[in-house]
N, C-alpha and C positions, 0 to 999 in steps of 0.2 A: 269688143265686149265691154259693157259698162259695169258689170258685177259678176261675182262668182259666189256660190254657196260654199261656205267653209265648214259648216256643221249643221246637223239636223238631229233633234232628239225630242222625246216626250218630256215636256217641262212639268206638267202636272196632270194627274189623273185622279178623278174622283167618281166613285160609284157607290152609292149608299141607298139601300132599301131598308129602312129602319124597322119595318114591321111586316109580318107575313101577309097581312091584308093588302098592303101596298103592292107586294109582289103579285098577288093574285089579281088585283085590280089592273095592274099594268099588263099582265099577260092576257087579260080578257079585253081590255080597252086600249090597246096600243094606238088605235086610230085617233084617240083623243089627245095625242101628243104630237108635237112637231119638232123637227130638227132645226137648230139655229147655228149659224156660222158667224163668228166674230173675228175680226182681224185688228190687231194692234201692233204698233211698232215703237221702238225707242232706240236712241243712239247708244251704242255700247262703247265704242271708241271713236276716234276721229273719222275714220272711213269704214267703220263696221256698224251695221244696224242689226237689231234683233227684231224679227217679225214673228209674232205669236198668232197662230191660227187655231181657233177654238171651235170644237164641235160639241154641242150640248143638246140634250133632250129636255123639252119643256112642255108642260100641259098647255093645251089650246085655251082652256078656261081656268080662271083663278080658283074655282071651287074644287078642283081635283087635288087629291093628295099628291104632293110632289115627291118624286124621287130625285136623287142627285146623280146625274150622269153627265160627265164632262171630261173632255180630253183636250189639253192644250199642247200643241206641237210647236216647238221653237226652232227657228231657222236663223243662223247667223250668216249675214251677207256682207261680203267685202266689196265696197264700191271702188272704182278707179279713183286714183288720187285727184284727178282733175274733173271729176263728175260734179256738175252743178245744175243740171236740168231737173227742176222740181216736178214738172209734169211727168217726166219719164220715171223719176223716183216714185211718184205716186202709183204709176202703173206697175212698177216692179213690186211694190208693197202690196197692192190690192188685187193684182191680176196674175203676174208671172209666178211669184213664189207660192201663193195659195194653190194655183193650178198644178204646180209641180208636187207639192207636199200632200194635197188632198187625198190621193189614193192611199198613202201610208197612214194618214190620220184616220181615214174611214176603216182601214183594215184593223187598226188598234181598237176602235170603237166597237166594231162588229165582234171582235174577239172577246171583249169584255161581256157583251150581252150574251153571246153564244155560250160562254163559260158559266154564265149565271142561269142558264136554262131557257133562254129566249132564242129559239131556233128560227123563228119567223121574222126576225128583225130585218127590215128592208130600208136601206139608205141608198138614195140615188147614187150610182157609181160615177156620175158626171155632174159637175156643177159648172155653169158658165160664168166664171168670175168676171170675164170681160163684159158680159151683159149686165151683171150686177153693178159693175163699176160705171158703165155708161148710164144706167138708170139712176144711180146716185148723183150724177152730174145734172140731171134734168130736174 
């Protein structure tokens, strides 16, 4: 094994609907929004990296009133001391860890929406991070 997860937690959570008309607009036109996933990483210590997987809701068009809905899930990963394979590290960061934490991230995101009165929020339960990774390479 080249790595192990030593911690997972919600790093940041932002959910802001500033006006009632934005709430009503979102409830009526949820199809005008899309979900976006972002993955970032940084070295925390010598053999520990932090991988941040973010799920956000964004309007498909710029003219829509934007609400702020974003959850960032942080994962601390300890690499083997002799780990040097950059290609494998990229796969760990962009495929393996996001695949593992996405169900938890999705659960938090859905909970926020359902607790705010959006019962019909639909987020794909599966994301093919490997497919996204391979398409990024082409």
